[in-house]
C-alpha positions in Angstrom: 51.8 31.4 -0.3 49.1 33.7 -1.8 48.8 30.8 -4.8 48.2 28.0 -2.6 45.4 29.4 -0.5 43.7 30.3 -3.3 43.9 26.4 -4.6 42.8 25.5 -1.5 39.7 28.0 -1.7 39.4 26.7 -5.3 39.7 22.9 -4.0 37.1 23.8 -1.1 34.2 25.0 -3.6 34.9 21.8 -6.1 34.4 19.5 -3.4 31.2 21.3 -2.2 29.8 21.9 -5.8 30.6 17.4 -6.1 29.2 17.0 -2.6 25.9 19.0 -3.6 25.4 17.5 -7.2 25.2 13.7 -5.8 22.8 14.2 -3.3 20.2 16.2 -6.0 21.2 13.3 -8.2 20.3 10.7 -6.4 17.2 12.4 -5.2 16.0 12.9 -8.7 16.3 9.1 -8.7 14.4 8.5 -5.8 11.0 10.3 -7.3 11.1 8.2 -10.0 9.0 4.8 -9.9 11.1 2.4 -12.0 9.4 -0.7 -13.5 12.6 -2.8 -12.6 12.8 -1.8 -9.4 8.9 -2.8 -8.9 9.8 -6.2 -10.4 12.9 -6.9 -8.7 10.9 -6.5 -5.3 8.3 -8.9 -6.5 10.9 -11.6 -6.9 12.0 -11.1 -3.7 8.7 -11.3 -2.2 7.9 -14.8 -4.4 10.6 -16.3 -2.9 10.3 -15.1 0.3 6.8 -16.6 0.1 7.8 -20.3 -1.2 10.7 -20.4 1.1 8.1 -19.3 4.1 5.5 -21.4 3.7 3.6 -18.7 2.4 4.3 -15.9 5.1 4.6 -12.7 3.1 7.0 -9.9 4.4 4.9 -7.6 5.4 4.1 -5.4 8.6 1.5 -5.9 11.0 -1.2 -3.2 10.5 -4.2 -3.3 12.7 -7.3 -4.8 11.2 -9.0 -1.7 10.5 -5.9 0.0 8.1 -7.3 0.8 4.9 -6.8 -1.7 2.1 -4.3 0.0 0.0 -1.9 0.7 3.1 -2.6 -2.1 4.9 0.1 -5.0 3.4 3.2 -2.2 3.2 6.5 -4.4 2.7 8.8 -5.0 5.2 12.3 -4.8 3.7 14.0 -5.9 6.7 12.5 -9.2 5.8 14.0 -9.9 2.1 17.0 -7.5 2.4 19.7 -8.8 1.9 19.0 -12.2 1.6 16.4 -11.9 -1.5 17.8 -8.4 -2.5 20.8 -6.8 -1.6 18.6 -3.7 -0.4 15.9 -1.7 -0.8 15.1 0.1 -3.9 16.8 3.9 -3.8 13.5 5.2 -4.5 11.4 3.6 -1.6 10.8 5.2 1.5 12.7 3.1 3.3 16.1 4.1 1.4 14.8 7.9 1.4 12.6 7.9 -1.2 9.2 8.9 -1.7 7.5 5.5 -2.8 6.2 2.7 -0.2 6.3 -0.6 -1.6 2.9 -2.4 -0.5 1.2 -5.7 -1.7 -2.5 -5.9 -3.3 -4.8 -9.3 -3.0 -2.3 -11.0 -0.8 -4.6 -14.4 -0.2 -4.5 -14.8 -3.9 -1.9 -12.9 -6.0 0.1 -11.0 -4.2 1.1 -8.0 -6.3 3.4 -5.4 -5.8 2.2 -1.8 -5.8 3.7 1.6 -4.8 1.9 4.6 -3.0 4.0 8.0 -2.8 4.0 9.2 0.7 4.4 12.9 -0.3 0.5 12.0 -0.5 0.6 11.4 3.3 2.3 14.1 4.1 0.1 16.7 2.8 -3.1 15.0 4.6 -1.0 14.7 7.3 -0.1 18.5 7.3 -3.8 19.2 6.6 -5.1 17.5 9.1 -2.7 19.2 11.6 -4.4 22.6 10.1 -7.6 21.5 10.8 -7.5 19.9 14.3 -6.2 23.4 15.4 -9.2 24.7 13.7 -11.5 21.9 15.5 -10.4 22.9 18.8 -11.5 26.4 18.5 -14.3 26.1 16.8 -15.5 22.6 17.6 -16.4 21.5 14.0 -14.6 20.9 10.9 -15.5 24.1 8.5 -17.5 21.8 6.0 -18.6 23.5 2.6 -20.2 21.6 0.2 -21.6 17.9 0.3 -20.8 15.8 -1.9 -22.3 12.7 -1.1 -24.1 11.5 2.2 -21.1 11.5 3.7 -18.3 13.7 2.2 -17.7 17.0 2.2 -15.7 19.8 0.8 -13.5 21.8 3.1 -13.8 25.5 3.2 -10.2 26.4 2.9 -10.3 30.4 3.4 -11.4 29.2 6.9 -8.1 27.0 7.4 -6.0 29.7 6.3 -5.4 29.0 3.3 -5.3 30.9 -0.5 -6.1 28.2 -2.2 -8.1 24.8 -1.7 -5.8 21.8 -0.3 -4.4 19.3 -3.3 -2.2 16.5 -3.8 -1.1 14.9 -6.9 -2.1 12.0 -9.1 -0.1 9.0 -9.5 -2.1 8.0 -12.5 -2.4 11.5 -14.6 0.2 13.8 -12.7 -2.7 16.6 -12.2 -3.6 17.5 -8.8 -6.6 16.2 -6.9 -8.8 18.1 -4.5 -8.7 16.9 -0.8 -11.9 15.9 0.9 -13.3 15.4 4.1 -15.8 13.0 5.7 -18.1 13.3 8.9 -15.8 11.9 11.1 -13.1 14.5 9.8 -11.2 11.9 8.3 -9.0 13.9 5.1 -8.7 11.5 2.0 -7.8 12.4 -2.2 -10.9 12.3 -4.4 -9.3 10.1 -7.5 -12.4 10.9 -9.2 -11.1 12.3 -12.1 -8.8 9.3 -12.1 -11.7 6.6 -12.0 -13.0 8.7 -14.5 -10.3 8.8 -17.2 -10.1 4.9 -16.5 -13.3 4.0 -16.7 -13.7 5.7 -20.6 -10.2 4.6 -21.5 -10.7 0.7 -20.2 -14.2 0.1 -20.8 -14.8 -2.0 -17.6 -18.2 -3.1 -16.5 -19.2 -2.7 -12.9 -21.9 -4.1 -10.9 -24.1 -1.8 -8.8 -22.7 -0.8 -5.6 -19.5 -2.5 -6.3 -16.3 -0.7 -5.6 -14.4 0.4 -8.4 -10.9 1.7 -7.2 -9.8 -1.7 -8.4 -9.9 -0.5 -11.8 -6.9 2.4 -11.1 -4.5 -0.8 -9.4 -4.9 -3.5 -12.5 -4.1 -0.9 -15.0 -0.9 0.8 -13.3 1.9 0.6 -10.5 0.2 2.4 -8.3 -2.3 2.1 -5.4 -5.2 4.9 -4.6 -3.8 5.6 -1.2 -6.1 7.4 1.1 -8.6 7.1 -0.4 -12.4 6.5 -0.2 -14.6 3.5 -2.0 -16.1 4.9 -5.5 -18.8 3.2 -7.1 -20.5 3.6 -10.4 -23.7 5.9 -10.8 -26.0 3.7 -12.4 -27.7 6.8 -14.3 -24.7 8.6 -15.9 -22.1 5.7 -15.4 -20.1 8.2 -13.7 -17.6 7.6 -10.6 -19.5 8.6 -7.4 -18.7 8.0 -3.4 -19.7 4.7 -2.5 -22.0 5.1 0.1 -22.7 2.9 3.5 
């Protein structure tokens, strides 16, 4: 009887370990932006658009939604007819990537952004809103452009400056704030690297963020427009 009890306990432990291993393995796969999954979604989108006389399988968003978060793919419109189910790394399947379209009018192309970036910004926004309720204004620190500032993170009760991981370099990107109190990721380091690598020429006042889109599978979500400083040829915030 004692042996039977020990066997039962051992079996339970093995089942628990097996149950823990599966979610961990599944989660690790959900963190990887597989190129073949992006291509499978692209194929589904293309076929849907062809069958629906040019209509795209996207969710309806307000007109003022930032361009790189505006055209989110609606998987309920392409699954299961055009693909069995949303990719495992998609937000809809418990992954960390939101699938979006860029250039929807001329050449709809599937790209990604990491929803963990949105979570980090939302968390900081909640802390910022609490501070503004008490003080009436955000804790601006350094002015980066006419309408963009760094945050005095210590006044927000943080031990270090808030940052998010870049989808391009996997390095940390600082978070900045505009005069309206909206928080954005600062893609200046990535833009500088891409400009150096791809040697693309831009006109004065032109938004240069598309260089990140053209040469990667990601969009610069939660970003401000950038342009080129004609004196230094380095990326700067594009002022209105």
